ZAKOLDREN-379862 format. One record per residue: residue in three letters; chain; residue number from 1; x, y, z of N, C-alpha, C in turn. Coordinates in Angstrom, 3 decimals. Example, Ala and Ser with C-alpha at 12.3 -4.5 7.8 and 13.67 -1.06 7.14 Angstrom:
2
- residuo; cadena; num; n.X; n.Y; n.Z; ca.X; ca.Y; ca.Z; c.X; c.Y; c.Z
- Ala; A; 1; 13.190; -5.690; 7.800; 12.300; -4.500; 7.800; 13.200; -3.300; 7.800 .
- Ser; A; 2; 12.850; -2.250; 7.080; 13.670; -1.060; 7.140; 12.900; 0.030; 7.870 .
//
This chain:
117
- residuo; cadena; num; n.X; n.Y; n.Z; ca.X; ca.Y; ca.Z; c.X; c.Y; c.Z
- Unk; A; 1; -11.548; -23.533; -1.569; -11.520; -22.409; -2.477; -12.861; -21.677; -2.429 .
- Unk; A; 2; -12.783; -20.389; -2.570; -13.965; -19.543; -2.483; -14.767; -19.656; -3.774 .
- Unk; A; 3; -16.092; -19.637; -3.650; -16.903; -19.790; -4.849; -16.831; -18.541; -5.732 .
- Unk; A; 4; -17.305; -18.679; -6.960; -17.137; -17.650; -7.980; -17.866; -16.357; -7.629 .
- Unk; A; 5; -19.017; -16.432; -6.992; -19.757; -15.213; -6.656; -18.994; -14.355; -5.649 .
- Unk; A; 6; -18.420; -14.987; -4.638; -17.644; -14.239; -3.647; -16.350; -13.707; -4.259 .
- Unk; A; 7; -15.718; -14.488; -5.122; -14.517; -14.016; -5.810; -14.831; -12.785; -6.659 .
- Unk; A; 8; -15.938; -12.840; -7.374; -16.333; -11.709; -8.208; -16.654; -10.495; -7.363 .
- Unk; A; 9; -17.335; -10.686; -6.236; -17.657; -9.560; -5.356; -16.397; -8.910; -4.797 .
- Unk; A; 10; -15.425; -9.706; -4.411; -14.172; -9.151; -3.908; -13.394; -8.434; -5.008 .
- Unk; A; 11; -13.420; -8.966; -6.213; -12.760; -8.298; -7.331; -13.464; -6.996; -7.694 .
- Unk; A; 12; -14.785; -6.961; -7.572; -15.534; -5.722; -7.820; -15.130; -4.652; -6.812 .
- Unk; A; 13; -15.030; -5.024; -5.551; -14.627; -4.049; -4.534; -13.197; -3.560; -4.755 .
- Unk; A; 14; -12.300; -4.457; -5.118; -10.916; -4.051; -5.392; -10.857; -3.127; -6.605 .
- Unk; A; 15; -11.605; -3.446; -7.636; -11.635; -2.613; -8.829; -12.268; -1.259; -8.536 .
- Unk; A; 16; -13.303; -1.248; -7.726; -13.949; 0.005; -7.343; -12.959; 0.935; -6.642 .
- Unk; A; 17; -12.204; 0.404; -5.699; -11.239; 1.239; -4.979; -10.126; 1.717; -5.902 .
- Unk; A; 18; -9.651; 0.848; -6.771; -8.594; 1.233; -7.695; -9.060; 2.340; -8.630 .
- Unk; A; 19; -10.246; 2.184; -9.189; -10.786; 3.189; -10.107; -11.093; 4.481; -9.365 .
- Unk; A; 20; -11.635; 4.380; -8.174; -11.964; 5.583; -7.396; -10.710; 6.381; -7.082 .
- Unk; A; 21; -9.674; 5.720; -6.619; -8.465; 6.430; -6.208; -7.717; 7.028; -7.397 .
- Unk; A; 22; -7.759; 6.383; -8.527; -6.971; 6.886; -9.656; -7.727; 7.843; -10.567 .
- Unk; A; 23; -9.054; 7.844; -10.556; -9.791; 8.733; -11.451; -10.489; 9.880; -10.745 .
- Unk; A; 24; -10.781; 9.757; -9.466; -11.481; 10.825; -8.748; -10.466; 11.873; -8.306 .
- Unk; A; 25; -10.622; 13.081; -8.789; -9.636; 14.125; -8.516; -9.730; 14.686; -7.107 .
- Unk; A; 26; -10.787; 14.381; -6.382; -10.871; 14.858; -5.000; -10.086; 13.969; -4.038 .
- Unk; A; 27; -9.703; 12.770; -4.490; -8.904; 11.858; -3.674; -7.432; 12.111; -3.967 .
- Unk; A; 28; -6.714; 12.594; -2.970; -5.297; 12.904; -3.159; -4.402; 11.760; -2.707 .
- Unk; A; 29; -4.795; 11.052; -1.663; -4.001; 9.946; -1.156; -2.914; 10.412; -0.217 .
- Unk; A; 30; -2.253; 9.469; 0.437; -1.161; 9.841; 1.322; 0.006; 10.426; 0.523 .
- Unk; A; 31; 0.520; 11.535; 1.004; 1.618; 12.249; 0.334; 1.245; 12.646; -1.093 .
- Unk; A; 32; -0.058; 12.827; -1.353; -0.577; 13.217; -2.678; -0.148; 12.261; -3.788 .
- Unk; A; 33; -0.050; 10.989; -3.474; 0.446; 10.008; -4.440; -0.490; 9.851; -5.639 .
- Unk; A; 34; -1.795; 9.887; -5.412; -2.727; 9.706; -6.528; -2.756; 10.945; -7.417 .
- Unk; A; 35; -2.590; 12.107; -6.826; -2.493; 13.326; -7.628; -1.215; 13.316; -8.458 .
- Unk; A; 36; -0.135; 12.794; -7.901; 1.123; 12.704; -8.647; 1.016; 11.705; -9.794 .
- Unk; A; 37; 0.316; 10.599; -9.566; 0.119; 9.615; -10.646; -0.697; 10.232; -11.771 .
- Unk; A; 38; -1.757; 10.969; -11.409; -2.577; 11.615; -12.438; -1.787; 12.679; -13.194 .
- Unk; A; 39; -0.959; 13.440; -12.499; -0.168; 14.460; -13.191; 0.903; 13.814; -14.068 .
- Unk; A; 40; 1.475; 12.690; -13.632; 2.439; 11.966; -14.467; 1.763; 11.481; -15.750 .
- Unk; A; 41; 0.496; 11.063; -15.624; -0.230; 10.555; -16.788; -0.648; 11.683; -17.730 .
- Unk; A; 42; -0.700; 12.913; -17.238; -1.060; 14.034; -18.096; -2.351; 14.724; -17.739 .
- Unk; A; 43; -2.927; 14.416; -16.585; -4.115; 15.116; -16.125; -3.628; 16.359; -15.382 .
- Unk; A; 44; -3.905; 17.516; -15.959; -3.376; 18.769; -15.436; -4.380; 19.450; -14.517 .
- Unk; A; 45; -3.851; 20.024; -13.426; -4.696; 20.774; -12.513; -4.623; 22.246; -12.902 .
- Unk; A; 46; -5.776; 22.856; -13.125; -5.860; 24.266; -13.475; -6.621; 24.963; -12.357 .
- Unk; A; 47; -6.036; 26.004; -11.802; -6.668; 26.763; -10.731; -7.343; 27.980; -11.349 .
- Unk; A; 48; -8.650; 28.065; -11.161; -9.405; 29.211; -11.665; -9.484; 30.268; -10.575 .
- Unk; A; 49; -9.191; 31.497; -10.938; -9.234; 32.599; -9.981; -10.538; 33.368; -10.129 .
- Unk; A; 50; -10.964; 33.952; -9.023; -12.157; 34.795; -9.087; -11.744; 36.200; -9.530 .
- Unk; A; 51; -12.656; 37.124; -9.495; -12.401; 38.465; -10.019; -11.351; 39.224; -9.210 .
- Unk; A; 52; -11.171; 38.856; -7.950; -10.174; 39.505; -7.106; -8.782; 38.907; -7.274 .
- Unk; A; 53; -8.679; 37.832; -8.013; -7.397; 37.174; -8.205; -7.137; 36.057; -7.215 .
- Unk; A; 54; -8.072; 35.804; -6.321; -7.922; 34.725; -5.352; -8.334; 33.403; -5.999 .
- Unk; A; 55; -7.686; 32.295; -5.613; -8.086; 31.001; -6.178; -9.515; 30.641; -5.788 .
- Unk; A; 56; -10.331; 30.322; -6.779; -11.736; 30.018; -6.528; -11.999; 28.522; -6.566 .
- Unk; A; 57; -11.502; 27.852; -7.588; -11.726; 26.414; -7.702; -10.636; 25.778; -8.547 .
- Unk; A; 58; -10.523; 24.465; -8.414; -9.552; 23.703; -9.189; -10.291; 22.853; -10.209 .
- Unk; A; 59; -9.811; 22.874; -11.437; -10.391; 22.098; -12.517; -9.295; 21.205; -13.073 .
- Unk; A; 60; -9.639; 19.972; -13.376; -8.670; 19.027; -13.940; -8.981; 18.813; -15.407 .
- Unk; A; 61; -7.939; 18.854; -16.229; -8.104; 18.736; -17.670; -7.082; 17.750; -18.215 .
- Unk; A; 62; -7.514; 16.935; -19.142; -6.627; 15.973; -19.793; -5.852; 16.668; -20.903 .
- Unk; A; 63; -4.590; 16.291; -21.067; -3.791; 16.899; -22.133; -3.926; 16.159; -23.458 .
- Unk; A; 64; -4.771; 15.151; -23.522; -5.027; 14.430; -24.764; -4.227; 13.160; -24.934 .
- Unk; A; 65; -3.291; 12.883; -24.041; -2.513; 11.651; -24.128; -3.392; 10.461; -23.740 .
- Unk; A; 66; -2.966; 9.267; -24.141; -3.760; 8.059; -23.872; -3.990; 7.859; -22.388 .
- Unk; A; 67; -2.933; 7.941; -21.577; -3.077; 7.692; -20.137; -3.902; 8.774; -19.465 .
- Unk; A; 68; -3.774; 10.004; -19.935; -4.569; 11.088; -19.354; -6.047; 10.898; -19.662 .
- Unk; A; 69; -6.346; 10.509; -20.882; -7.742; 10.249; -21.243; -8.293; 9.063; -20.462 .
- Unk; A; 70; -7.465; 8.047; -20.261; -7.895; 6.857; -19.536; -8.189; 7.180; -18.074 .
- Unk; A; 71; -7.348; 7.982; -17.442; -7.554; 8.325; -16.035; -8.576; 9.430; -15.838 .
- Unk; A; 72; -9.062; 10.025; -16.923; -10.097; 11.045; -16.814; -11.501; 10.448; -16.852 .
- Unk; A; 73; -11.613; 9.207; -17.258; -12.924; 8.566; -17.406; -12.961; 7.296; -16.566 .
- Unk; A; 74; -13.824; 7.275; -15.542; -13.862; 6.090; -14.680; -14.466; 4.882; -15.395 .
- Unk; A; 75; -15.314; 5.110; -16.368; -15.887; 3.980; -17.114; -14.837; 3.316; -17.998 .
- Unk; A; 76; -14.034; 4.140; -18.654; -12.975; 3.596; -19.515; -11.917; 2.869; -18.694 .
- Unk; A; 77; -11.522; 3.475; -17.583; -10.459; 2.894; -16.781; -10.905; 1.618; -16.076 .
- Unk; A; 78; -12.202; 1.508; -15.755; -12.667; 0.327; -15.023; -12.549; -0.944; -15.862 .
- Unk; A; 79; -12.702; -0.841; -17.166; -12.575; -2.025; -18.018; -11.133; -2.524; -18.033 .
- Unk; A; 80; -10.197; -1.599; -18.209; -8.784; -1.971; -18.231; -8.336; -2.502; -16.875 .
- Unk; A; 81; -8.735; -1.834; -15.809; -8.303; -2.280; -14.483; -8.946; -3.607; -14.107 .
- Unk; A; 82; -10.184; -3.853; -14.554; -10.826; -5.135; -14.285; -10.082; -6.270; -14.973 .
- Unk; A; 83; -9.672; -6.057; -16.211; -8.922; -7.093; -16.924; -7.592; -7.375; -16.234 .
- Unk; A; 84; -6.916; -6.331; -15.778; -5.641; -6.516; -15.097; -5.836; -7.193; -13.747 .
- Unk; A; 85; -6.876; -6.809; -13.007; -7.132; -7.431; -11.700; -7.488; -8.903; -11.843 .
- Unk; A; 86; -8.306; -9.242; -12.822; -8.673; -10.654; -13.024; -7.448; -11.455; -13.453 .
- Unk; A; 87; -6.614; -10.885; -14.315; -5.386; -11.571; -14.713; -4.460; -11.761; -13.513 .
- Unk; A; 88; -4.326; -10.749; -12.680; -3.506; -10.858; -11.481; -4.076; -11.895; -10.514 .
- Unk; A; 89; -5.400; -11.908; -10.357; -6.036; -12.901; -9.492; -5.850; -14.314; -10.046 .
- Unk; A; 90; -5.847; -14.430; -11.356; -5.609; -15.732; -11.984; -4.168; -16.189; -11.754 .
- Unk; A; 91; -3.228; -15.266; -11.882; -1.825; -15.618; -11.670; -1.519; -15.954; -10.210 .
- Unk; A; 92; -2.209; -15.297; -9.282; -1.993; -15.552; -7.861; -2.775; -16.751; -7.342 .
- Unk; A; 93; -3.647; -17.314; -8.160; -4.414; -18.485; -7.756; -5.694; -18.163; -7.016 .
- Unk; A; 94; -6.117; -16.896; -7.040; -7.363; -16.524; -6.371; -8.579; -17.035; -7.130 .
- Unk; A; 95; -8.503; -17.022; -8.444; -9.557; -17.586; -9.281; -8.945; -18.690; -10.135 .
- Unk; A; 96; -9.774; -19.622; -10.547; -9.283; -20.713; -11.384; -9.635; -20.428; -12.845 .
- Unk; A; 97; -8.847; -20.979; -13.718; -9.043; -20.777; -15.147; -10.245; -21.588; -15.611 .
- Unk; A; 98; -11.245; -20.890; -16.119; -12.438; -21.546; -16.642; -13.109; -20.602; -17.637 .
- Unk; A; 99; -14.151; -21.089; -18.263; -14.886; -20.270; -19.224; -15.659; -19.160; -18.539 .
- Unk; A; 100; -15.884; -19.272; -17.254; -16.641; -18.237; -16.554; -15.863; -16.933; -16.426 .
- Unk; A; 101; -14.541; -16.957; -16.655; -13.761; -15.722; -16.604; -14.141; -14.755; -17.719 .
- Unk; A; 102; -14.750; -15.270; -18.784; -15.230; -14.406; -19.866; -16.315; -13.470; -19.340 .
- Unk; A; 103; -17.087; -13.939; -18.391; -18.166; -13.134; -17.821; -17.674; -12.319; -16.627 .
- Unk; A; 104; -16.642; -12.788; -15.952; -16.176; -12.128; -14.733; -15.584; -10.751; -15.031 .
- Unk; A; 105; -14.815; -10.610; -16.101; -14.183; -9.325; -16.407; -15.214; -8.222; -16.644 .
- Unk; A; 106; -16.220; -8.410; -17.496; -17.230; -7.357; -17.634; -18.049; -7.150; -16.352 .
- Unk; A; 107; -18.243; -8.215; -15.583; -18.982; -8.072; -14.321; -18.209; -7.223; -13.323 .
- Unk; A; 108; -16.901; -7.430; -13.254; -16.070; -6.646; -12.340; -16.046; -5.184; -12.794 .
- Unk; A; 109; -15.913; -4.944; -14.080; -15.908; -3.571; -14.597; -17.264; -2.903; -14.381 .
- Unk; A; 110; -18.326; -3.610; -14.699; -19.666; -3.054; -14.521; -20.034; -2.819; -13.085 .
- Unk; A; 111; -19.594; -3.711; -12.197; -19.865; -3.525; -10.776; -19.176; -2.297; -10.218 .
- Unk; A; 112; -17.951; -2.049; -10.656; -17.228; -0.858; -10.201; -17.897; 0.402; -10.709 .
- Unk; A; 113; -18.324; 0.400; -11.977; -19.011; 1.561; -12.517; -20.343; 1.786; -11.813 .
- Unk; A; 114; -21.053; 0.717; -11.491; -22.302; 0.833; -10.761; -22.085; 1.457; -9.381 .
- Unk; A; 115; -21.032; 1.062; -8.701; -20.748; 1.633; -7.381; -20.295; 3.093; -7.481 .
- Unk; A; 116; -19.673; 3.460; -8.576; -19.195; 4.842; -8.741; -20.294; 5.789; -9.174 .
- Unk; A; 117; -21.345; 5.303; -9.790; -22.420; 6.184; -10.273; -23.326; 6.629; -9.162 .
//
């Protein structure tokens, strides 16, 4: 079995990718799947036009729903996704149940936020 430091590092990388793909609006994904997930959650794309009426830039805005607010903030989403990833890793047998899991969840969330900043 892999030691706890390597398990935590792998969970940090998995959480980083999950948070990056679901909260970063510049990442569209194959077949625009991540943009579709964000729009399903309520993150709306607004196209701003310049003075000539041509599209100038795209701005993303949350509609105020819980999922939209969660996917608009990478810090908020990293905590939830870290808890889900650690629980999934526990269920799959990647990590063992111990008291150190109390520290692993904030470490995975913090590591992802550190990589995103």
